[in-house]
KOLDO-168188 format. One line per 4 residues: for each residue x, y, z of C-alpha. Coordinates in nm, 2 decimals. Example, Ala and Ser with C-alpha at 12.3 -4.5 7.8 and 13.67 -1.06 7.14 Angstrom:
// KOLDO-168188
1.23:-0.45:0.78  1.37:-0.11:0.71
//
This chain:
// KOLDO-168188
0.02:-0.01:0.01  0.14:0.34:-0.07  0.27:0.58:0.20  0.07:0.88:0.26
0.20:1.21:0.12  0.11:1.38:0.47  0.35:1.65:0.44  0.18:1.81:0.13
-0.17:1.74:0.27  -0.08:1.94:0.59  0.11:2.22:0.37  -0.21:2.24:0.20
-0.45:2.25:0.47  -0.17:2.56:0.57  -0.33:2.81:0.28  -0.62:2.97:0.27
-0.83:2.92:0.05  -0.88:3.24:-0.25  -1.27:3.13:-0.25  -1.34:3.07:0.07
-1.26:3.24:0.40  -1.10:3.06:0.65  -1.13:2.73:0.48  -0.78:2.60:0.33
-0.70:2.51:-0.01  -0.93:2.27:-0.16  -0.68:2.01:-0.34  -0.88:2.17:-0.74
-0.80:2.49:-0.63  -0.42:2.44:-0.54  -0.44:2.24:-0.92  -0.55:2.53:-1.07
-0.32:2.79:-0.89  -0.02:2.54:-1.01  -0.12:2.59:-1.30  -0.16:2.95:-1.31
0.21:2.98:-1.13  0.37:2.78:-1.38  0.17:2.97:-1.70  0.31:3.30:-1.53
0.64:3.19:-1.45  0.81:3.03:-1.75  0.87:3.13:-2.12  0.74:3.02:-2.31
0.42:3.05:-2.07  0.37:2.68:-2.00  0.00:2.49:-1.98  -0.04:2.19:-1.79
-0.35:2.00:-1.69  -0.26:1.99:-1.29  -0.60:1.90:-1.13  -0.77:1.74:-0.82
-0.78:1.36:-0.88  -0.37:1.44:-0.98  -0.33:1.61:-0.64  -0.50:1.35:-0.46
-0.25:1.07:-0.63  0.05:1.29:-0.48  -0.18:1.27:-0.09  -0.27:0.93:-0.12
0.12:0.91:-0.22  0.02:0.69:-0.58  0.30:0.91:-0.74  0.54:1.06:-0.51
0.79:1.28:-0.70  0.66:1.51:-1.00  0.88:1.46:-1.30  0.84:1.80:-1.42
1.03:2.05:-1.23  0.81:2.37:-1.32  0.50:2.17:-1.16  0.76:2.06:-0.91
0.79:2.46:-0.87  0.41:2.50:-0.91  0.35:2.37:-0.60  0.64:2.49:-0.40
0.57:2.82:-0.51  0.24:2.80:-0.39  0.26:2.64:-0.09  0.54:2.86:0.04
0.76:2.53:0.04  1.14:2.62:0.01  1.24:2.26:-0.13  1.06:1.94:-0.23
1.12:1.78:0.08  0.94:1.99:0.25  0.59:1.92:0.04  0.74:1.53:0.02
0.83:1.48:-0.33  1.11:1.22:-0.34  1.27:1.07:-0.61  1.12:0.72:-0.57
1.40:0.43:-0.50  1.55:0.17:-0.79  1.52:-0.16:-0.74  1.68:-0.40:-1.02
1.35:-0.52:-1.28  1.45:-0.88:-1.25  1.41:-1.22:-0.99  1.75:-1.47:-0.91
1.77:-1.67:-0.64  1.50:-1.76:-0.47  1.28:-2.01:-0.34  1.03:-2.08:-0.65
0.74:-2.27:-0.42  0.78:-1.85:-0.18  0.85:-1.66:-0.50  0.50:-1.78:-0.68
0.32:-1.69:-0.30  0.44:-1.44:-0.23  0.37:-1.23:-0.67  0.04:-1.36:-0.66
-0.07:-1.25:-0.31  -0.16:-1.64:-0.12  0.18:-1.51:0.12  0.08:-1.61:0.47
0.34:-1.39:0.59  0.07:-1.12:0.62  -0.33:-0.93:0.48  -0.39:-1.09:0.07
-0.49:-0.84:-0.12  -0.73:-1.15:-0.24  -1.02:-1.22:-0.05  -1.10:-1.59:0.10
-1.38:-1.56:-0.08  -1.15:-1.62:-0.43  -1.11:-1.88:-0.39  -1.35:-2.18:-0.39
-1.45:-2.45:-0.13  -1.38:-2.70:-0.43  -1.04:-2.59:-0.58  -0.95:-2.76:-0.97
-0.71:-3.04:-0.91  -0.34:-2.94:-0.99  -0.22:-3.27:-1.23  0.12:-3.47:-1.07
0.23:-3.43:-1.43  0.21:-3.24:-1.67  0.24:-3.23:-2.10  0.20:-3.05:-2.39
-0.13:-3.05:-2.35  -0.16:-2.85:-2.05  0.10:-2.63:-2.18  -0.15:-2.52:-2.52
-0.37:-2.53:-2.23  -0.24:-2.24:-2.05  -0.10:-2.07:-2.35  -0.52:-2.04:-2.52
-0.59:-1.91:-2.18  -0.36:-1.62:-2.18  -0.51:-1.58:-2.55  -0.83:-1.60:-2.49
-0.81:-1.29:-2.20  -0.52:-1.06:-2.39  -0.85:-1.06:-2.64  -1.07:-0.99:-2.40
-0.88:-0.76:-2.23  -0.78:-0.55:-2.57  -1.20:-0.55:-2.64  -1.35:-0.47:-2.34
-1.06:-0.31:-2.13  -0.93:-0.46:-1.77  -1.17:-0.34:-1.54  -1.41:-0.63:-1.56
-1.23:-0.95:-1.54  -0.90:-0.84:-1.36  -0.97:-1.04:-0.98  -1.09:-1.34:-1.17
-0.79:-1.38:-1.40  -0.59:-1.34:-1.12  -0.74:-1.73:-0.97  -0.68:-1.92:-1.33
-0.33:-1.79:-1.25  -0.30:-1.92:-0.92  -0.41:-2.25:-1.08  -0.15:-2.22:-1.37
0.13:-2.12:-1.18  0.05:-2.42:-0.92  0.15:-2.67:-1.24  0.56:-2.57:-1.21
0.50:-2.77:-0.91  0.44:-3.04:-1.15  0.66:-3.33:-1.29  0.71:-3.26:-1.63
0.98:-3.35:-1.85  1.27:-2.99:-1.91  1.16:-2.94:-2.26  0.81:-2.95:-2.12
0.84:-2.73:-1.85  1.07:-2.43:-2.04  0.76:-2.43:-2.22  0.55:-2.41:-1.94
0.70:-2.12:-1.77  0.71:-1.97:-2.07  0.29:-1.99:-2.10  0.25:-1.91:-1.74
0.47:-1.63:-1.76  0.21:-1.50:-2.08  -0.06:-1.57:-1.88  0.10:-1.35:-1.57
0.13:-1.07:-1.82  -0.18:-1.07:-1.95  -0.31:-1.07:-1.61  -0.05:-0.85:-1.51
-0.16:-0.56:-1.77  -0.60:-0.63:-1.67  -0.46:-0.47:-1.31  -0.29:-0.21:-1.49
-0.58:-0.11:-1.66  -0.78:-0.15:-1.35  -0.52:0.09:-1.16  -0.48:-0.19:-0.98
-0.03:-0.09:-0.98  0.11:-0.29:-0.66  -0.11:-0.59:-0.80  -0.02:-0.50:-1.13
0.34:-0.49:-1.02  0.37:-0.79:-0.84  0.25:-1.03:-1.15  0.50:-0.84:-1.41
0.73:-0.90:-1.12  0.62:-1.33:-1.17  0.55:-1.27:-1.54  0.97:-1.18:-1.54
1.10:-1.41:-1.32  0.90:-1.68:-1.61  1.02:-1.53:-1.89  1.41:-1.57:-1.71
1.34:-1.89:-1.63  1.23:-2.07:-1.96  1.46:-1.81:-2.16  1.22:-1.68:-2.35
1.37:-1.33:-2.44  1.07:-1.20:-2.66  0.86:-1.23:-2.34  1.07:-1.12:-2.15
1.12:-0.82:-2.35  0.69:-0.80:-2.38  0.68:-0.77:-1.99  0.97:-0.52:-1.95
0.76:-0.26:-2.23  0.47:-0.33:-1.96  0.64:-0.23:-1.66  0.81:0.06:-1.86
0.39:0.20:-1.99  0.27:0.14:-1.64  0.59:0.30:-1.43  0.52:0.62:-1.69
0.16:0.61:-1.66  0.24:0.71:-1.30  0.47:0.93:-1.35  0.79:0.79:-1.36
0.91:0.83:-1.68  1.31:0.73:-1.55  1.16:0.39:-1.48  0.99:0.34:-1.76
1.34:0.39:-2.01  1.55:0.22:-1.74  1.23:-0.10:-1.80  1.27:-0.01:-2.18
1.67:-0.07:-2.21  1.71:-0.36:-1.98  1.50:-0.50:-2.23  1.67:-0.40:-2.54
1.99:-0.59:-2.40  2.07:-0.87:-2.68  1.77:-0.69:-2.90  1.97:-0.87:-3.15
1.74:-1.18:-3.09  1.38:-0.95:-3.11  1.13:-0.97:-3.39  1.15:-0.62:-3.63
0.78:-0.61:-3.48  0.87:-0.57:-3.10  1.22:-0.36:-3.14  0.98:-0.10:-3.32
0.73:-0.10:-3.00  1.05:-0.11:-2.73  1.16:0.22:-2.98  0.80:0.40:-2.91
0.81:0.37:-2.58  1.13:0.47:-2.57  1.02:0.84:-2.75  0.69:0.80:-2.43
0.94:0.81:-2.17  1.17:1.08:-2.33  0.84:1.29:-2.44  0.75:1.30:-2.07
1.07:1.37:-1.96  1.03:1.67:-2.24  1.35:1.59:-2.42  1.18:1.69:-2.72
1.39:1.63:-3.01  1.53:1.28:-2.85  1.20:1.17:-2.83  1.14:1.32:-3.28
1.48:1.02:-3.31  1.30:0.73:-3.14  0.99:0.77:-3.29  1.22:0.75:-3.61
1.41:0.50:-3.49  1.08:0.31:-3.39  0.95:0.37:-3.77  1.20:0.25:-3.91
1.23:-0.11:-3.79  0.88:-0.15:-3.81  0.93:-0.08:-4.15  1.12:-0.38:-4.12
0.87:-0.63:-3.96  0.76:-0.95:-4.05  0.41:-1.06:-3.90  0.44:-1.41:-3.99
0.83:-1.42:-3.75  0.62:-1.20:-3.46  0.58:-1.43:-3.10  0.25:-1.45:-3.01
0.26:-1.13:-2.70  0.34:-0.89:-3.04  0.06:-1.01:-3.30  -0.16:-0.74:-3.16
0.11:-0.51:-3.28  0.02:-0.39:-3.69  0.04:-0.07:-3.81  -0.29:0.09:-3.62
-0.09:-0.01:-3.29  0.24:0.18:-3.41  0.09:0.40:-3.53  -0.07:0.50:-3.18
0.20:0.43:-2.96  0.42:0.66:-3.16  0.12:0.94:-3.20  0.04:0.91:-2.82
0.41:0.97:-2.74  0.41:1.26:-2.99  0.08:1.38:-2.81  0.28:1.52:-2.46
0.46:1.71:-2.65  0.22:1.79:-2.91  -0.01:1.95:-2.66  0.28:2.23:-2.56
0.30:2.30:-2.95  0.58:2.08:-3.05  0.51:1.83:-3.38  0.15:1.90:-3.44
0.07:1.76:-3.73  0.33:1.45:-3.69  0.08:1.41:-3.40  -0.27:1.44:-3.49
-0.17:1.21:-3.85  -0.02:0.94:-3.62  -0.33:0.95:-3.36  -0.58:1.01:-3.69
-0.43:0.69:-3.88  -0.46:0.51:-3.53  -0.85:0.60:-3.47  -0.94:0.49:-3.80
-0.68:0.18:-3.84  -0.78:-0.07:-3.54  -1.02:-0.33:-3.58  -1.32:-0.39:-3.33
-1.08:-0.61:-3.14  -0.88:-0.39:-2.99  -1.15:-0.12:-2.88  -0.98:0.03:-2.60
-0.72:0.09:-2.81  -0.83:0.30:-3.07  -1.06:0.49:-2.79  -0.71:0.57:-2.63
-0.57:0.72:-2.93  -0.91:0.90:-3.04  -0.92:1.06:-2.68  -0.59:1.19:-2.74
-0.65:1.30:-3.09  -0.98:1.51:-2.94  -0.79:1.64:-2.65  -0.47:1.75:-2.95
-0.75:1.95:-3.11  -0.89:2.07:-2.87  -0.56:2.27:-2.80  -0.46:2.28:-3.08
-0.75:2.29:-3.34  -1.09:2.33:-3.34  -1.26:2.33:-3.07  -1.60:2.20:-3.25
-1.44:1.93:-3.40  -1.24:1.78:-3.16  -1.58:1.79:-2.94  -1.71:1.53:-3.24
-1.44:1.38:-3.22  -1.45:1.30:-2.84  -1.85:1.26:-2.85  -1.77:0.97:-3.12
-1.47:0.83:-2.86  -1.70:0.89:-2.57  -2.00:0.72:-2.71  -1.73:0.39:-2.75
-1.64:0.42:-2.47  -1.95:0.28:-2.27  -1.87:-0.06:-2.37  -1.49:-0.05:-2.26
-1.38:-0.05:-1.84  -1.04:0.09:-1.83  -0.87:0.35:-1.56  -0.68:0.51:-1.78
-0.94:0.54:-2.11  -1.11:0.74:-1.77  -0.86:0.92:-1.66  -0.75:1.09:-2.02
-1.15:1.14:-2.10  -1.15:1.39:-1.74  -0.78:1.52:-1.92  -1.05:1.58:-2.25
-1.28:1.74:-2.04  -1.01:2.02:-1.86  -0.85:2.10:-2.18  -1.20:2.16:-2.36
-1.36:2.40:-2.05  -1.17:2.74:-2.17  -1.39:2.63:-2.49  -1.75:2.55:-2.25
-1.92:2.89:-2.45  -1.90:2.68:-2.74  -2.24:2.49:-2.75  -2.11:2.15:-2.94
-1.79:2.18:-2.64  -2.02:2.29:-2.35  -2.24:1.90:-2.40  -1.93:1.76:-2.42
-1.83:1.86:-2.08  -2.19:1.73:-1.95  -2.18:1.38:-2.13  -1.80:1.37:-1.97
-1.91:1.52:-1.60  -2.26:1.27:-1.65  -2.06:0.97:-1.75  -1.68:0.92:-1.51
-1.68:1.09:-1.24  -1.48:1.37:-1.25
//
């Protein structure tokens, strides 16, 4: 569980609200003052999108270190703090993202939340009174069943989001992990570790999409362990890519960049599609760090790698990564710099390509690109056009349960508020507010 940032909370409580005499600053008021300070104290003026939800994540300790130095300066200035430490900001500690030399059964119990040493995130109700017996001997049939299960849940996740099913998938993962204790040939054991790791990666990504971040990290660590036990370099790259995505999303692009660099070790063993995926992730991390030119270069490298893609050679883990996904991933990376006026046309083109190129089987990816496109157009183009794009995305999002999509919708709402005098934009703001808790 994240440790609350009491220093930040107390600092906010000490500052009087500009709108209610005698009352402390609300989270939203603090966010607006930080945004205003950054705009007034940067050249050229920067527009950032701090909001009450972000302040809440800071106070709850889910984000310990805002990566943007201007944002941190804004918090210090508004709260009258001399240092980042005065408001409880501290850099996250780095840990090596691998598992080695551990007791296998204890690691499985710990990774899947079943350790006897403390309370588990998984309630006792998750276990049936008559669990399915684990076979004492495992062969290729069981390995195939695990892989098919992982594929099925991955498809569900891409279509409906991780919010509906991830906790149920954990029960399946636990059962499959127990198969690792059964007798089998060395060849089967290698394939079994790879298959179970694939399922763990899928489960972790579903948890990430549902904002069960601590659980996702556990699943990823377990998946990485399985990849390393099996010597599956393709699975290892996919897991580290997913860990990078989560770190970047949670406000730690430095860690995301580290995971990407680890995934690129022995890149010669990966396919061109995998390398394109990793360079797109690298571009995203660099964009979050404000390194515009480096991010653009990484996008170019990703495109070059993808031009050599041969889908027939790709492992199952990256078969979703088609031209639309490449456009969406690189477009989302450039989005971060485009909303500040850099590479706007390129980012918009890529996001538009992703929206039109994604099929129904990747509904969540299409919606994420569509909302990013609407936000970009809202900031840099025609607000009415942006409202139309956003309305389409909101309608499509009714079929999925994704906290990431919901957060992007909240961002769109904030970007839209300066244009709320326009009827179409006002309607979009109202629809988002009535559909998603803001």
